[in-house]
C-alpha positions, 0 to 999 in steps of 0.5 A, spaced: 500 500 500 502 506 498 504 512 503 503 507 508 507 510 515 512 504 515 514 504 507 521 504 506 526 506 500 531 501 500 538 503 498 542 497 497 549 496 498 554 499 493 548 502 490 549 510 489 543 513 491 540 519 487 537 525 490 530 523 489 531 516 493 534 520 499 528 525 499 523 520 498 527 516 504 527 522 508 519 524 507 518 517 509 521 518 516 517 524 517 511 521 515 512 515 520 514 520 526 508 524 525 504 518 525 507 515 532 507 522 535 499 523 533 498 516 536 501 518 542 497 524 543 491 521 541 487 519 547 482 513 547 475 514 548 474 510 554 478 504 558 474 499 555 473 502 548 479 501 543 477 506 538 481 513 538 478 519 541 479 526 538 487 528 537 489 533 542 495 538 542 501 538 547 508 538 548 514 533 549 518 534 554 521 541 555 519 543 548 517 550 547 518 551 555 519 559 556 524 561 561 525 568 563 532 570 561 532 577 564 527 579 568 529 587 568 529 587 561 523 583 560 527 577 555 525 570 555 528 564 552 524 559 548 527 552 549 527 548 543 523 542 542 517 538 539 510 540 540 503 538 536 497 543 535 491 539 532 488 543 527 481 541 523 483 544 517 490 540 516 489 533 513 494 527 513 493 521 509 493 515 512 
């Protein structure tokens, strides 16, 4: 099945990959990571029902944590990280 989150581009030993092979491989890695992150942030609708509930927004670890840098100068530092914001207008092919 095409565009499956678990598809892989195989680059054989001693085979020189072309740029489209590398781009496709990176796109597949991105698709897989997005799939797993969406599944991690999607709660179950109940303890007995395995159907997923609506997706939620959230952050992983200290992703996008805002800390003060200089209270006198009103400066803040935003930590690097990973976060998700669920937007109904976005579409994801599964």
